[in-house]
C-alpha positions as CSV (number, residue, x, y, z in Angstrom):
1,M,72.5,9.0,-57.3
2,R,73.4,10.1,-60.8
3,W,77.1,9.9,-59.9
4,E,76.6,6.3,-58.7
5,Q,74.9,5.4,-61.9
6,L,77.6,7.0,-63.9
7,F,80.4,5.2,-62.0
8,A,78.5,1.9,-62.4
9,D,78.2,2.4,-66.1
10,L,81.9,3.3,-66.4
11,E,82.9,0.3,-64.4
12,A,80.7,-1.9,-66.6
13,Q,82.3,-0.5,-69.8
14,V,85.8,-1.0,-68.5
15,A,85.0,-4.6,-67.5
16,E,83.5,-5.2,-70.9
17,Q,86.6,-3.7,-72.6
18,E,89.0,-5.8,-70.5
19,A,87.0,-9.0,-71.2
20,A,87.1,-8.2,-75.0
21,A,90.8,-7.5,-74.9
22,E,91.4,-10.8,-73.0
23,Q,89.3,-12.7,-75.4
24,A,91.2,-11.2,-78.4
25,E,94.5,-12.2,-76.8
26,E,93.4,-15.8,-76.2
27,P,93.9,-17.0,-79.8
28,S,97.3,-15.2,-80.0
29,R,98.4,-16.9,-76.7
30,A,97.2,-20.3,-78.0
31,R,99.1,-19.8,-81.2
32,A,102.3,-18.9,-79.3
33,E,101.9,-21.9,-77.0
34,F,101.4,-24.2,-80.0
35,G,104.4,-22.6,-81.6
36,R,106.6,-24.4,-78.9
37,V,105.2,-27.9,-79.7
38,L,107.7,-30.2,-81.3
39,L,106.8,-32.8,-83.9
40,A,107.9,-35.5,-81.5
41,D,105.3,-34.2,-78.9
42,R,102.6,-34.1,-81.6
43,L,103.5,-37.7,-82.5
44,R,103.6,-38.9,-78.9
45,G,99.9,-37.9,-78.7
46,A,99.2,-40.3,-81.6
47,V,100.7,-43.4,-80.1
48,G,98.4,-46.3,-80.9
49,Q,96.9,-44.7,-84.0
50,Q,97.3,-45.7,-87.7
51,L,99.5,-43.2,-89.4
52,S,100.6,-42.6,-92.9
53,V,104.2,-41.2,-92.9
54,R,105.8,-39.8,-96.1
55,C,109.6,-40.2,-96.1
56,R,112.4,-38.9,-98.3
57,G,113.4,-41.6,-100.7
58,A,110.8,-44.2,-99.4
59,G,107.5,-42.6,-100.2
60,E,104.5,-43.4,-98.1
61,L,104.9,-45.8,-95.2
62,A,102.0,-46.8,-93.0
63,G,101.4,-48.5,-89.7
64,R,100.3,-48.2,-86.1
65,L,102.5,-45.8,-84.2
66,V,104.1,-47.8,-81.3
67,D,106.7,-45.4,-79.9
68,V,108.5,-42.1,-80.5
69,G,112.2,-41.5,-79.6
70,V,114.4,-38.4,-79.8
71,D,115.2,-39.0,-83.5
72,W,113.1,-42.0,-84.5
73,L,109.6,-43.4,-84.6
74,L,108.4,-47.0,-84.5
75,L,105.5,-48.2,-86.6
76,V,104.0,-51.7,-86.9
77,D,102.8,-52.2,-90.5
78,G,99.8,-54.2,-91.8
79,Q,101.9,-57.4,-91.9
80,A,102.9,-57.0,-88.2
81,R,106.5,-56.0,-89.1
82,E,108.3,-53.3,-87.2
83,L,109.3,-50.2,-89.1
84,L,111.9,-48.0,-87.5
85,L,111.9,-44.6,-89.1
86,A,114.6,-41.9,-88.9
87,A,112.8,-38.7,-87.8
88,E,114.9,-36.5,-90.1
89,A,113.7,-38.4,-93.1
90,V,110.0,-37.7,-92.4
91,T,108.5,-35.1,-94.7
92,A,104.8,-35.4,-93.8
93,V,102.5,-37.3,-91.3
94,G,98.9,-38.1,-91.9
95,G,96.3,-39.6,-89.5
96,L,97.1,-37.5,-86.5
97,G,94.2,-36.9,-84.1
98,T,93.7,-33.8,-82.0
99,V,95.8,-35.0,-79.1
100,T,99.2,-33.6,-78.5
101,A,101.4,-35.0,-75.7
102,P,102.6,-32.4,-73.2
103,A,105.9,-30.9,-74.3
104,S,108.7,-32.8,-72.6
105,E,112.3,-31.9,-72.4
106,A,114.3,-35.0,-73.3
107,G,116.1,-36.2,-70.2
108,E,119.5,-37.9,-70.2
109,V,118.1,-41.4,-70.6
110,A,115.8,-40.4,-73.4
111,R,118.6,-38.6,-75.3
112,R,120.6,-41.9,-75.1
113,L,117.8,-43.8,-76.6
114,D,118.5,-42.5,-80.1
115,L,118.4,-44.1,-83.5
116,R,121.8,-45.7,-83.1
117,R,120.7,-47.4,-79.8
118,A,117.5,-48.7,-81.5
119,L,119.6,-50.1,-84.4
120,R,122.0,-51.7,-82.0
121,G,119.0,-53.6,-80.6
122,L,118.2,-55.0,-84.1
123,A,121.9,-55.9,-84.6
124,R,122.0,-57.7,-81.2
125,D,118.8,-59.6,-82.1
126,R,120.4,-60.6,-85.5
127,A,117.1,-59.7,-87.1
128,A,116.8,-59.9,-90.9
129,V,115.9,-56.4,-92.2
130,S,115.3,-54.3,-95.2
131,C,117.1,-50.9,-95.1
132,L,115.2,-48.2,-97.1
133,L,117.6,-45.5,-98.2
134,V,117.2,-41.8,-99.1
135,D,118.1,-42.6,-102.8
136,G,115.1,-44.9,-103.0
137,G,117.2,-48.1,-102.8
138,V,116.5,-51.0,-100.6
139,L,119.2,-53.3,-99.1
140,T,118.4,-56.5,-97.3
141,G,120.4,-58.5,-94.7
142,T,121.4,-58.4,-91.1
143,L,122.8,-55.4,-89.2
144,D,126.2,-56.4,-88.0
145,R,127.5,-53.3,-86.2
146,V,126.4,-49.7,-85.5
147,G,129.1,-47.1,-85.4
148,A,128.9,-43.4,-84.4
149,D,127.4,-42.3,-87.7
150,F,127.0,-45.5,-89.8
151,V,125.7,-49.0,-89.7
152,E,127.2,-52.1,-91.3
153,L,124.8,-54.4,-93.1
154,A,125.7,-58.0,-94.1
155,E,123.7,-58.3,-97.3
156,H,121.9,-61.5,-97.9
157,P,118.4,-62.6,-99.0
158,L,115.7,-62.2,-96.4
159,D,114.6,-65.8,-96.6
160,Q,118.1,-67.0,-95.6
161,P,119.8,-66.7,-92.2
162,R,123.0,-64.7,-91.9
163,R,125.6,-67.4,-92.7
164,R,128.9,-66.9,-94.4
165,G,127.7,-68.6,-97.6
166,A,124.6,-66.5,-97.8
167,V,126.3,-63.1,-97.3
168,Q,126.9,-61.4,-100.6
169,A,128.6,-58.3,-99.3
170,V,129.1,-56.1,-96.2
171,R,128.2,-52.5,-96.7
172,A,128.7,-49.5,-94.4
173,L,125.6,-47.2,-94.6
174,P,125.8,-43.6,-93.3
175,L,123.0,-43.1,-90.8
176,R,122.0,-39.9,-92.7
177,A,121.3,-42.2,-95.7
178,V,119.0,-44.5,-93.8
179,V,115.3,-43.6,-94.0
180,A,113.8,-46.7,-92.3
181,V,114.7,-50.2,-91.2
182,R,111.9,-52.8,-91.6
183,T,112.1,-56.2,-89.9
184,S,111.3,-59.1,-92.2
185,S,109.3,-61.1,-89.6
186,P,106.3,-60.1,-87.5
187,A,106.9,-58.2,-84.3
188,V,106.8,-60.2,-81.1
189,G,104.4,-59.0,-78.4
């Protein structure tokens, strides 16, 4: 009987030690798991929320997060204008909740929906835009074409359509210099 009690006590101690060890490993495991989360995954968990995004050269930009791509995020600001941000220009994001989207490996289609493809959509729509640049400058006009690593902007006042007489200059902007592109009219939909 004494032996049975002794073995029962030893078993209880071992079980207690194993539970304590497992409990001690849990935060470490959670930290390691969170260590694999990408900013894009964290942002996807905030779709629909109001965010404040600090960007190199443009300062604080705010709006409701609508979508997140492989190298861009799309906000709609307080005036219902779309704001396409280059992810590499983002330096801080405020307003994130506790939700993080499950980590997802970008598939072939998602990889093709990069910043250049989004800018081509604006060029196709002939939307009047403001281009916010890393040096703090702002250029206005219509995106004419999007190359492999640059975009061409026909500069004109936002209140005038892109017509030959309104175009003041055509500039090539390296994509690495573009922080954000803001539409001048409210988003449709």
